[in-house]
N, CA, C and O atoms as CSV, one atom per row, in Angstrom:
chain,resi,resn,atom,element,x,y,z
A,1,UNK,N,N,65.128,34.949,140.271
A,1,UNK,CA,C,65.325,34.965,141.692
A,1,UNK,C,C,63.605,34.810,142.048
A,1,UNK,O,O,62.690,35.397,141.470
A,2,UNK,N,N,63.515,33.929,143.068
A,2,UNK,CA,C,62.264,33.806,143.655
A,2,UNK,C,C,61.489,34.869,144.082
A,2,UNK,O,O,61.897,35.839,144.720
A,3,UNK,N,N,60.436,34.673,143.736
A,3,UNK,CA,C,59.303,36.071,143.973
A,3,UNK,C,C,59.350,36.427,145.325
A,3,UNK,O,O,59.518,37.552,145.796
A,4,UNK,N,N,59.127,34.962,146.124
A,4,UNK,CA,C,58.630,34.844,147.833
A,4,UNK,C,C,59.808,34.151,148.117
A,4,UNK,O,O,60.172,33.185,147.448
A,5,UNK,N,N,60.475,34.629,149.156
A,5,UNK,CA,C,61.442,33.858,149.989
A,5,UNK,C,C,60.851,32.731,150.770
A,5,UNK,O,O,59.633,32.912,150.777
A,6,UNK,N,N,61.139,31.726,151.384
A,6,UNK,CA,C,60.615,31.062,151.992
A,6,UNK,C,C,61.522,30.158,153.097
A,6,UNK,O,O,62.752,30.204,153.077
A,7,UNK,N,N,60.899,29.471,153.898
A,7,UNK,CA,C,61.789,28.675,155.006
A,7,UNK,C,C,61.897,27.344,154.213
A,7,UNK,O,O,60.878,26.783,153.811
A,8,UNK,N,N,63.207,26.814,153.979
A,8,UNK,CA,C,63.451,25.481,153.479
A,8,UNK,C,C,63.135,24.492,154.585
A,8,UNK,O,O,62.236,23.651,154.618
A,9,UNK,N,N,64.244,24.826,155.652
A,9,UNK,CA,C,64.340,23.988,156.931
A,9,UNK,C,C,64.285,24.664,157.896
A,9,UNK,O,O,64.747,25.799,157.778
A,10,UNK,N,N,63.630,24.202,159.411
A,10,UNK,CA,C,63.671,25.042,160.257
A,10,UNK,C,C,63.956,24.117,161.695
A,10,UNK,O,O,62.941,23.583,162.143
A,11,UNK,N,N,64.982,23.924,162.308
A,11,UNK,CA,C,65.385,22.752,162.949
A,11,UNK,C,C,64.062,22.551,164.126
A,11,UNK,O,O,63.229,21.660,164.291
A,12,UNK,N,N,64.361,23.917,164.858
A,12,UNK,CA,C,63.241,24.144,165.922
A,12,UNK,C,C,61.622,23.744,165.480
A,12,UNK,O,O,60.936,23.297,166.400
A,13,UNK,N,N,61.091,23.854,164.377
A,13,UNK,CA,C,59.938,23.735,163.959
A,13,UNK,C,C,59.807,21.796,164.107
A,13,UNK,O,O,59.027,21.041,164.689
A,14,UNK,N,N,60.958,21.616,163.286
A,14,UNK,CA,C,60.891,19.928,162.954
A,14,UNK,C,C,60.637,19.387,164.078
A,14,UNK,O,O,59.639,18.672,164.161
A,15,UNK,N,N,61.630,19.634,165.426
A,15,UNK,CA,C,61.864,19.056,166.506
A,15,UNK,C,C,60.544,19.452,167.069
A,15,UNK,O,O,59.856,18.533,167.512
A,16,UNK,N,N,60.121,20.544,167.122
A,16,UNK,CA,C,58.455,20.585,167.948
A,16,UNK,C,C,57.679,19.450,167.229
A,16,UNK,O,O,57.114,18.684,168.009
A,17,UNK,N,N,57.560,19.235,166.184
A,17,UNK,CA,C,56.495,18.316,165.501
A,17,UNK,C,C,56.762,16.914,166.064
A,17,UNK,O,O,55.849,16.094,166.167
A,18,UNK,N,N,57.805,16.697,166.362
A,18,UNK,CA,C,57.951,15.252,167.234
A,18,UNK,C,C,58.096,15.080,168.649
A,18,UNK,O,O,58.606,14.174,169.309
A,19,UNK,N,N,57.469,16.277,169.002
A,19,UNK,CA,C,57.499,16.207,170.375
A,19,UNK,C,C,56.831,15.347,171.178
A,19,UNK,O,O,57.149,15.307,172.366
A,20,UNK,N,N,55.970,14.652,170.768
A,20,UNK,CA,C,55.110,13.691,171.274
A,20,UNK,C,C,56.193,12.013,171.094
A,20,UNK,O,O,56.086,10.974,171.746
A,21,UNK,N,N,56.808,12.229,170.375
A,21,UNK,CA,C,57.993,10.931,169.925
A,21,UNK,C,C,58.986,11.225,170.570
A,21,UNK,O,O,59.739,11.765,169.760
A,22,UNK,N,N,59.661,11.193,171.964
A,22,UNK,CA,C,60.819,11.730,172.295
A,22,UNK,C,C,62.042,10.886,171.714
A,22,UNK,O,O,63.118,11.449,171.515
A,23,UNK,N,N,61.876,9.608,171.459
A,23,UNK,CA,C,63.007,8.913,170.988
A,23,UNK,C,C,63.333,9.505,169.661
A,23,UNK,O,O,64.398,9.077,169.215
A,24,UNK,N,N,62.719,10.368,168.903
A,24,UNK,CA,C,62.910,10.593,167.414
A,24,UNK,C,C,63.540,12.324,167.590
A,24,UNK,O,O,64.150,12.962,166.732
A,25,UNK,N,N,63.248,12.663,168.638
A,25,UNK,CA,C,63.727,14.283,168.925
A,25,UNK,C,C,64.882,14.287,168.651
A,25,UNK,O,O,65.196,14.910,167.636
A,26,UNK,N,N,65.845,13.670,169.361
A,26,UNK,CA,C,67.245,13.615,169.362
A,26,UNK,C,C,67.826,13.433,168.038
A,26,UNK,O,O,68.817,14.031,167.618
A,27,UNK,N,N,67.131,12.554,167.403
A,27,UNK,CA,C,67.925,11.967,165.831
A,27,UNK,C,C,67.564,13.156,165.177
A,27,UNK,O,O,68.455,13.817,164.645
A,28,UNK,N,N,66.010,13.654,165.116
A,28,UNK,CA,C,65.612,14.784,164.012
A,28,UNK,C,C,66.745,16.058,164.130
A,28,UNK,O,O,67.271,16.629,163.175
A,29,UNK,N,N,66.952,16.316,165.482
A,29,UNK,CA,C,67.676,17.499,165.709
A,29,UNK,C,C,69.304,17.054,165.122
A,29,UNK,O,O,69.951,17.782,164.369
A,30,UNK,N,N,69.643,16.110,165.489
A,30,UNK,CA,C,71.107,15.432,165.121
A,30,UNK,C,C,71.339,15.831,163.480
A,30,UNK,O,O,72.214,16.488,162.915
A,31,UNK,N,N,70.111,15.105,162.982
A,31,UNK,CA,C,70.094,15.213,161.362
A,31,UNK,C,C,69.989,16.130,161.076
A,31,UNK,O,O,70.908,16.196,160.259
A,32,UNK,N,N,69.424,17.310,161.077
A,32,UNK,CA,C,69.206,18.321,160.868
A,32,UNK,C,C,70.402,19.095,161.188
A,32,UNK,O,O,70.649,19.936,160.324
A,33,UNK,N,N,71.247,19.067,162.201
A,33,UNK,CA,C,72.203,19.821,162.462
A,33,UNK,C,C,73.224,19.241,161.627
A,33,UNK,O,O,73.875,20.039,160.952
A,34,UNK,N,N,73.455,18.201,161.550
A,34,UNK,CA,C,74.597,17.439,160.372
A,34,UNK,C,C,74.263,18.156,159.185
A,34,UNK,O,O,75.185,18.828,158.723
A,35,UNK,N,N,73.014,18.187,158.485
A,35,UNK,CA,C,72.823,18.584,157.238
A,35,UNK,C,C,73.122,20.107,157.352
A,35,UNK,O,O,73.922,20.413,156.469
A,36,UNK,N,N,72.779,21.143,158.099
A,36,UNK,CA,C,73.242,22.377,158.283
A,36,UNK,C,C,75.093,22.328,157.996
A,36,UNK,O,O,75.762,22.690,157.028
A,37,UNK,N,N,75.374,21.876,158.966
A,37,UNK,CA,C,76.792,21.919,159.079
A,37,UNK,C,C,77.612,21.477,157.478
A,37,UNK,O,O,78.533,22.099,156.948
A,38,UNK,N,N,77.020,20.385,157.036
A,38,UNK,CA,C,77.825,19.704,155.665
A,38,UNK,C,C,77.270,20.855,154.599
A,38,UNK,O,O,77.993,21.090,153.630
A,39,UNK,N,N,76.224,21.463,154.710
A,39,UNK,CA,C,75.821,22.408,153.577
A,39,UNK,C,C,76.443,23.566,154.012
A,39,UNK,O,O,76.663,24.194,152.976
A,40,UNK,N,N,76.907,24.293,155.078
A,40,UNK,CA,C,77.889,25.233,155.578
A,40,UNK,C,C,79.323,25.044,154.916
A,40,UNK,O,O,79.887,25.853,154.180
A,41,UNK,N,N,79.812,23.754,155.352
A,41,UNK,CA,C,81.103,23.485,154.754
A,41,UNK,C,C,81.545,22.974,153.459
A,41,UNK,O,O,82.696,22.748,153.086
A,42,UNK,N,N,80.560,22.844,152.902
A,42,UNK,CA,C,80.670,22.484,151.267
A,42,UNK,C,C,80.343,23.571,150.714
A,42,UNK,O,O,80.046,23.533,149.520
A,43,UNK,N,N,80.314,24.705,151.361
A,43,UNK,CA,C,79.797,26.301,150.609
A,43,UNK,C,C,78.744,26.371,149.502
A,43,UNK,O,O,78.725,26.895,148.388
A,44,UNK,N,N,77.905,25.675,150.191
A,44,UNK,CA,C,76.164,25.547,149.492
A,44,UNK,C,C,75.303,26.442,150.043
A,44,UNK,O,O,74.154,26.484,149.603
A,45,UNK,N,N,75.735,27.378,151.181
A,45,UNK,CA,C,74.995,28.406,151.574
A,45,UNK,C,C,75.577,29.753,151.245
A,45,UNK,O,O,76.676,29.859,150.701
A,46,UNK,N,N,74.694,30.969,151.641
A,46,UNK,CA,C,75.252,32.258,151.358
A,46,UNK,C,C,75.315,32.951,152.772
A,46,UNK,O,O,75.361,34.168,152.951
A,47,UNK,N,N,75.309,31.947,153.780
A,47,UNK,CA,C,75.284,32.335,155.201
A,47,UNK,C,C,75.836,31.281,155.985
A,47,UNK,O,O,75.696,30.087,155.719
A,48,UNK,N,N,76.482,31.752,156.982
A,48,UNK,CA,C,76.919,30.884,158.217
A,48,UNK,C,C,75.682,30.529,159.217
A,48,UNK,O,O,74.820,31.279,159.677
A,49,UNK,N,N,75.887,29.131,159.398
A,49,UNK,CA,C,75.009,28.512,160.510
A,49,UNK,C,C,75.600,27.890,161.474
A,49,UNK,O,O,75.057,26.937,162.032
A,50,UNK,N,N,76.796,28.334,161.811
A,50,UNK,CA,C,77.311,27.622,163.029
A,50,UNK,C,C,78.681,28.792,163.606
A,50,UNK,O,O,79.424,29.486,162.914
A,51,UNK,N,N,78.638,28.693,164.629
A,51,UNK,CA,C,79.497,29.761,165.434
A,51,UNK,C,C,81.184,29.180,165.817
A,51,UNK,O,O,81.608,28.029,165.714
A,52,UNK,N,N,81.890,30.370,166.262
A,52,UNK,CA,C,83.219,29.476,165.949
A,52,UNK,C,C,83.808,28.288,166.829
A,52,UNK,O,O,84.989,27.939,166.857
A,53,UNK,N,N,82.855,27.793,167.469
A,53,UNK,CA,C,82.785,26.174,168.303
A,53,UNK,C,C,82.226,25.323,167.262
A,53,UNK,O,O,82.276,24.094,167.302
A,54,UNK,N,N,81.651,26.056,166.260
A,54,UNK,CA,C,80.915,24.830,165.355
A,54,UNK,C,C,79.641,24.336,165.783
A,54,UNK,O,O,79.074,23.391,165.234
A,55,UNK,N,N,79.183,24.981,166.771
A,55,UNK,CA,C,77.721,24.771,167.159
A,55,UNK,C,C,76.881,25.168,166.113
A,55,UNK,O,O,77.379,26.036,165.397
A,56,UNK,N,N,75.646,24.758,165.776
A,56,UNK,CA,C,74.684,25.092,165.075
A,56,UNK,C,C,73.813,26.208,165.603
A,56,UNK,O,O,72.930,25.957,166.423
A,57,UNK,N,N,74.028,27.410,165.166
A,57,UNK,CA,C,73.357,28.398,165.966
A,57,UNK,C,C,72.158,29.072,164.980
A,57,UNK,O,O,71.145,29.557,165.485
A,58,UNK,N,N,72.303,29.057,164.034
A,58,UNK,CA,C,71.327,29.671,162.806
A,58,UNK,C,C,70.440,28.255,162.860
A,58,UNK,O,O,70.965,27.179,162.577
A,59,UNK,N,N,69.181,28.361,163.215
A,59,UNK,CA,C,68.051,27.351,163.171
A,59,UNK,C,C,67.288,27.008,161.841
A,59,UNK,O,O,66.979,25.888,161.433
A,60,UNK,N,N,67.081,28.100,161.323
A,60,UNK,CA,C,66.467,28.252,159.916
A,60,UNK,C,C,67.208,28.371,158.748
A,60,UNK,O,O,68.244,29.034,158.790
A,61,UNK,N,N,66.783,27.732,157.493
A,61,UNK,CA,C,67.694,28.215,156.483
A,61,UNK,C,C,66.663,28.290,155.299
A,61,UNK,O,O,66.019,27.337,154.859
A,62,UNK,N,N,66.616,29.706,154.823
A,62,UNK,CA,C,65.613,30.331,153.843
A,62,UNK,C,C,65.939,29.765,152.261
A,62,UNK,O,O,67.061,29.282,152.112
A,63,UNK,N,N,65.231,29.786,151.331
A,63,UNK,CA,C,65.584,29.446,149.948
A,63,UNK,C,C,66.514,30.287,149.659
A,63,UNK,O,O,67.400,29.770,148.977
A,64,UNK,N,N,66.713,31.647,149.960
A,64,UNK,CA,C,67.559,32.619,149.100
A,64,UNK,C,C,69.015,32.453,149.540
A,64,UNK,O,O,69.939,32.990,148.929
A,65,UNK,N,N,69.229,31.481,150.916
A,65,UNK,CA,C,70.228,31.368,151.389
A,65,UNK,C,C,71.126,30.079,150.925
A,65,UNK,O,O,72.210,29.753,151.408
A,66,UNK,N,N,70.392,29.408,149.838
A,66,UNK,CA,C,70.908,28.300,149.237
A,66,UNK,C,C,71.565,28.622,148.076
A,66,UNK,O,O,70.951,29.372,147.317
A,67,UNK,N,N,72.886,28.171,147.671
A,67,UNK,CA,C,73.482,28.563,146.400
A,67,UNK,C,C,72.693,27.630,145.325
A,67,UNK,O,O,71.794,26.897,145.737
A,68,UNK,N,N,73.062,27.665,143.836
A,68,UNK,CA,C,72.713,27.330,142.863
A,68,UNK,C,C,72.971,25.810,143.232
A,68,UNK,O,O,72.078,24.964,143.286
A,69,UNK,N,N,74.568,25.539,143.526
A,69,UNK,CA,C,75.017,23.792,143.555
A,69,UNK,C,C,74.279,23.224,144.797
A,69,UNK,O,O,74.206,21.998,144.875
A,70,UNK,N,N,73.577,24.185,146.039
A,70,UNK,CA,C,73.090,23.730,147.232
A,70,UNK,C,C,71.645,23.256,146.523
A,70,UNK,O,O,71.062,22.214,146.821
A,71,UNK,N,N,71.193,24.203,145.549
A,71,UNK,CA,C,69.662,23.866,145.163
A,71,UNK,C,C,69.489,22.483,144.326
A,71,UNK,O,O,68.467,21.808,144.200
A,72,UNK,N,N,70.777,22.260,143.795
A,72,UNK,CA,C,70.763,20.878,142.917
A,72,UNK,C,C,70.902,19.726,143.835
A,72,UNK,O,O,70.538,18.579,143.576
A,73,UNK,N,N,71.459,20.131,144.931
A,73,UNK,CA,C,71.732,18.636,145.870
A,73,UNK,C,C,70.437,18.721,146.753
A,73,UNK,O,O,70.146,17.709,147.391
A,74,UNK,N,N,69.606,19.863,146.858
A,74,UNK,CA,C,68.261,20.071,147.931
A,74,UNK,C,C,66.854,20.048,147.342
A,74,UNK,O,O,65.871,19.778,148.032
A,75,UNK,N,N,66.779,20.391,145.824
A,75,UNK,CA,C,65.495,20.596,145.526
A,75,UNK,C,C,65.077,19.598,144.262
A,75,UNK,O,O,65.915,18.963,143.622
A,76,UNK,N,N,63.720,19.563,144.018
A,76,UNK,CA,C,63.312,18.757,143.106
A,76,UNK,C,C,62.816,17.682,143.576
A,76,UNK,O,O,63.017,17.615,144.789
A,77,UNK,N,N,62.022,16.441,142.989
A,77,UNK,CA,C,61.298,15.499,143.438
A,77,UNK,C,C,62.637,14.327,143.905
A,77,UNK,O,O,63.684,14.706,143.380
A,78,UNK,N,N,62.768,13.464,144.463
A,78,UNK,CA,C,63.680,12.692,144.947
A,78,UNK,C,C,65.104,13.026,145.033
A,78,UNK,O,O,66.121,12.352,144.867
A,79,UNK,N,N,64.874,14.397,145.375
A,79,UNK,CA,C,66.667,14.952,145.490
A,79,UNK,C,C,67.293,14.322,146.849
A,79,UNK,O,O,66.741,14.012,147.905
A,80,UNK,N,N,68.511,14.254,146.478
A,80,UNK,CA,C,69.314,13.733,147.618
A,80,UNK,C,C,69.308,14.285,148.869
A,80,UNK,O,O,69.768,13.589,149.774
A,81,UNK,N,N,68.864,15.450,149.145
A,81,UNK,CA,C,68.781,15.687,150.631
A,81,UNK,C,C,67.474,15.111,151.179
A,81,UNK,O,O,67.523,14.575,152.286
A,82,UNK,N,N,66.363,15.161,150.554
A,82,UNK,CA,C,65.242,14.398,151.084
A,82,UNK,C,C,65.660,13.092,150.917
A,82,UNK,O,O,65.485,12.577,152.021
A,83,UNK,N,N,66.090,12.304,150.200
A,83,UNK,CA,C,66.424,10.777,150.301
A,83,UNK,C,C,67.212,10.442,151.641
A,83,UNK,O,O,66.947,9.456,152.329
A,84,UNK,N,N,68.142,11.304,151.922
A,84,UNK,CA,C,69.030,11.263,152.992
A,84,UNK,C,C,68.648,11.264,154.054
A,84,UNK,O,O,69.098,10.521,154.926
A,85,UNK,N,N,67.492,12.315,154.272
A,85,UNK,CA,C,66.982,12.581,155.531
A,85,UNK,C,C,66.048,11.331,156.046
A,85,UNK,O,O,65.842,11.069,157.231
A,86,UNK,N,N,65.556,10.653,154.983
A,86,UNK,CA,C,64.613,9.276,155.031
A,86,UNK,C,C,65.451,7.984,155.202
A,86,UNK,O,O,64.863,6.921,155.399
A,87,UNK,N,N,66.863,8.040,155.131
A,87,UNK,CA,C,67.582,7.058,154.921
A,87,UNK,C,C,68.108,6.564,156.376
A,87,UNK,O,O,68.033,7.296,157.363
A,88,UNK,N,N,68.567,5.450,156.410
A,88,UNK,CA,C,69.100,5.020,157.569
A,88,UNK,C,C,70.357,5.807,157.998
A,88,UNK,O,O,70.543,6.107,159.178
A,89,UNK,N,N,71.142,6.107,157.093
A,89,UNK,CA,C,72.340,7.254,157.480
A,89,UNK,C,C,71.863,8.611,158.103
A,89,UNK,O,O,72.497,9.213,158.970
A,90,UNK,N,N,70.829,8.970,157.636
A,90,UNK,CA,C,70.234,10.239,158.009
A,90,UNK,C,C,69.895,10.137,159.347
A,90,UNK,O,O,70.172,11.044,160.131
A,91,UNK,N,N,69.190,8.892,159.768
A,91,UNK,CA,C,68.782,8.635,161.147
A,91,UNK,C,C,69.780,8.261,162.011
A,91,UNK,O,O,69.468,8.125,163.194
A,92,UNK,N,N,71.100,8.036,161.620
A,92,UNK,CA,C,71.884,7.598,162.607
A,92,UNK,C,C,72.237,8.527,163.528
A,92,UNK,O,O,71.815,9.637,163.203
A,93,UNK,N,N,72.937,8.520,164.709
A,93,UNK,CA,C,73.365,9.184,165.738
A,93,UNK,C,C,74.771,8.990,166.062
A,93,UNK,O,O,74.991,7.989,166.743
A,94,UNK,N,N,75.883,9.778,165.707
A,94,UNK,CA,C,75.940,10.856,164.528
A,94,UNK,C,C,75.506,10.506,163.257
A,94,UNK,O,O,75.524,9.303,162.995
A,95,UNK,N,N,75.102,11.316,162.369
A,95,UNK,CA,C,74.524,10.779,161.150
A,95,UNK,C,C,75.744,10.343,160.195
A,95,UNK,O,O,76.919,10.701,160.269
A,96,UNK,N,N,75.110,9.436,159.240
A,96,UNK,CA,C,76.247,9.323,158.232
A,96,UNK,C,C,76.129,10.142,157.065
A,96,UNK,O,O,74.985,10.228,156.619
A,97,UNK,N,N,76.919,10.690,156.535
A,97,UNK,CA,C,76.624,11.623,155.601
A,97,UNK,C,C,77.568,11.237,154.158
A,97,UNK,O,O,77.940,11.967,153.239
A,98,UNK,N,N,77.748,9.907,154.382
A,98,UNK,CA,C,78.399,9.382,152.908
A,98,UNK,C,C,77.185,9.853,151.552
A,98,UNK,O,O,77.603,10.504,150.595
A,99,UNK,N,N,75.983,9.513,151.621
A,99,UNK,CA,C,74.996,9.535,150.644
A,99,UNK,C,C,74.983,10.893,150.026
A,99,UNK,O,O,74.923,11.175,148.830
A,100,UNK,N,N,75.067,11.854,151.287
A,100,UNK,CA,C,75.435,13.557,150.779
A,100,UNK,C,C,76.678,13.512,149.978
A,100,UNK,O,O,76.760,13.980,148.842
A,101,UNK,N,N,77.511,13.009,150.527
A,101,UNK,CA,C,79.087,13.500,149.832
A,101,UNK,C,C,79.004,12.807,148.889
A,101,UNK,O,O,79.785,13.348,148.106
A,102,UNK,N,N,78.496,11.765,148.282
A,102,UNK,CA,C,78.793,10.945,146.989
A,102,UNK,C,C,77.729,12.076,146.082
A,102,UNK,O,O,78.137,12.750,145.135
A,103,UNK,N,N,76.439,12.100,146.558
A,103,UNK,CA,C,75.539,13.012,145.362
A,103,UNK,C,C,76.197,14.343,145.273
A,103,UNK,O,O,75.999,14.971,144.233
A,104,UNK,N,N,76.922,14.860,146.163
A,104,UNK,CA,C,77.618,16.282,145.867
A,104,UNK,C,C,78.675,16.094,144.934
A,104,UNK,O,O,78.758,16.824,143.947
A,105,UNK,N,N,79.396,15.288,145.132
A,105,UNK,CA,C,80.636,14.590,144.031
A,105,UNK,C,C,80.169,14.608,142.716
A,105,UNK,O,O,80.724,15.126,141.748
A,106,UNK,N,N,78.747,13.800,142.761
A,106,UNK,CA,C,78.492,13.482,141.190
A,106,UNK,C,C,78.045,14.678,140.639
A,106,UNK,O,O,78.203,14.781,139.423
A,107,UNK,N,N,77.374,15.879,141.398
A,107,UNK,CA,C,76.992,17.378,140.897
A,107,UNK,C,C,78.151,17.882,140.602
A,107,UNK,O,O,78.164,18.690,139.673
A,108,UNK,N,N,79.107,17.643,141.111
A,108,UNK,CA,C,80.561,18.718,141.086
A,108,UNK,C,C,80.977,18.067,139.735
A,108,UNK,O,O,81.191,18.873,138.829
A,109,UNK,N,N,81.135,16.689,139.432
A,109,UNK,CA,C,81.273,16.091,138.285
A,109,UNK,C,C,80.576,16.268,137.057
A,109,UNK,O,O,80.918,15.792,135.975
A,110,UNK,N,N,79.658,16.922,137.265
A,110,UNK,CA,C,79.030,17.261,136.113
A,110,UNK,C,C,77.689,16.396,135.799
A,110,UNK,O,O,76.752,16.867,135.154
A,111,UNK,N,N,77.702,15.282,136.247
A,111,UNK,CA,C,76.969,14.501,136.607
A,111,UNK,C,C,75.174,14.523,136.584
A,111,UNK,O,O,74.539,13.566,137.028
């Protein structure tokens, strides 16, 4: 267990960082919300991030809220989540999750 818990992703903090680039604000928000929903749907979080309507209501994910499998997808150098966030798929609206789905399938297949 980590000695200190920390914020891994914070949607509102990221969106605020792009406040001077209005064109990117919606792309960043949509990408992060898609990532949060993907992590929840795939069982990679220990908490819920959406409400009954499927809206992302939890805006921050802490390190302690990501499962071991989720960490394999989202931590370390050149991890799939980091690569996806910088990819064309991650910057589409709505975001294209194929890269994350493929990476998770590989992790689950034991590669």
